[in-house]
C-alpha positions, -999 to +999 in steps of 0.1 A: +597+447+456+580+470+427+549+481+442+544+479+482+516+502+484+477+498+472+468+525+451+447+548+477+474+541+499+500+553+473+472+581+466+471+588+499+507+594+506+516+614+476+490+637+483+505+642+520+537+650+504+523+675+479+503+688+507+533+696+529+550+710+500+585+708+515+615+703+494+593+689+463+608+698+428+582+704+397+599+666+387+586+649+419+557+668+423+549+658+383+557+623+397+536+623+428+502+637+405+509+610+383+505+585+411+475+604+422+457+596+395+472+565+378+462+532+396+491+510+374+514+494+392+546+514+396+579+496+382+605+487+404+625+521+399+595+545+406+587+524+435+623+532+450+617+568+443+587+569+459+598+552+487+626+579+491+601+607+489+575+592+512+611+591+537+624+625+530+586+640+537+590+620+571+554+604+566+550+579+597+519+565+576+541+549+553+556+521+580+519+512+583+517+498+547 
């Protein structure tokens, strides 16, 4: 399940998480910033971490992807 989101959707979700700013570590913020500007498909490990960040942020848009 390497990359379930399109680049545009991934960018939108990452921006939403950063805008919320709740419980975001420096490392997670850096990772999310990378996702906003880099259209390269995520690795399986990155996709898993991103899914965790999206879920932790409680973003309902993730279910629509």
